[in-house]
N, C-alpha and C positions, 0 to 999 in steps of 0.2 A: 520532452516533458518527463519521461520515465527516468532519465538520467538525473534530472534536477531533483525529482522526488527521492531518488536513491542517495544522492549527495546530501540533501537536506536531512534525511533520516540518520545517516551516519554522523553528520555534524551534531545533530540533537543528542544522539546517544553519547558521543564523546564529551560534549560540554556538560551533559547531565551527570555522567560518571565523574568528571573532574570536579563539578560543584559538590556532589555528594561526598567525595573524598576530602575536599578541602573543608567542608562543613563538619565532617566527622572529627577533624583535628581540634576543633574548637566547640565541641558539642556542649560543653558546660555553659556556654554563652547562648543567649536566645538566638542570636544571628546564626549560630552553628546549626541549630535545629531547623531553622528556616531554609538554610542552604541544603541540608540533607533532604528535606522534603521536596524542595524545588528541583533538586538534582535527580531524585528518583522519579518524579513526575516527568521531567524532560527526557530522561533515558527511556522510560517505558513508552512515552508517546513516540519517541524516535523508533522504537522497536515495532510499534503498531504501524507507523508510517512506512517502515521498511517492508513489512508484510503487504501493505496496500500497494506499494510500488511493484513488488513481485507479481501480485495479482493483476495489476494493470498491464504489466509487460506480457504476461501470458495471455491475457484477453486480446491484446493487440496481435500477438502471433496467431491466435485462433481466427481472428478477423481476417488477417492476411491469407491464411490458408483457405478460408471459406470463399473469399472473393477471387482467389486464383483458380479454383476448380468449381465453377458453377455446374449444376446438374440440370439436365433436360432443357438446355438453352435458356434457362432463367438466370437472372442475377441472384447471387447469394444474398440472403437476408430478406427477400420478398417471399411472401407466403404463396404457396402453390394454390391454384384455383381449386375450390372444392367441387368435386364432381358428384352429382346426385346419384345415389345408389339405384340401380335398376329394380323396379318393383316386380315382384314375382307374382 
């Protein structure tokens, strides 16, 4: 899943930059402005998706580390039982 997000984000950025460039060549025509705007939106959305894929990858690594080394015989991710404080 992470690889798919990474590839999709790179494709979105490449296509967005290409559309913005080809639209800038015909900027005097209304279609040129639309291509520039659509290209910049696609490229910036691809950059955001790239960031999200990096975050998802790092969260997956954290999850693997936490499940590999559970503490006190408990499974990682489960809340430890709350012990009542001794009354003085």
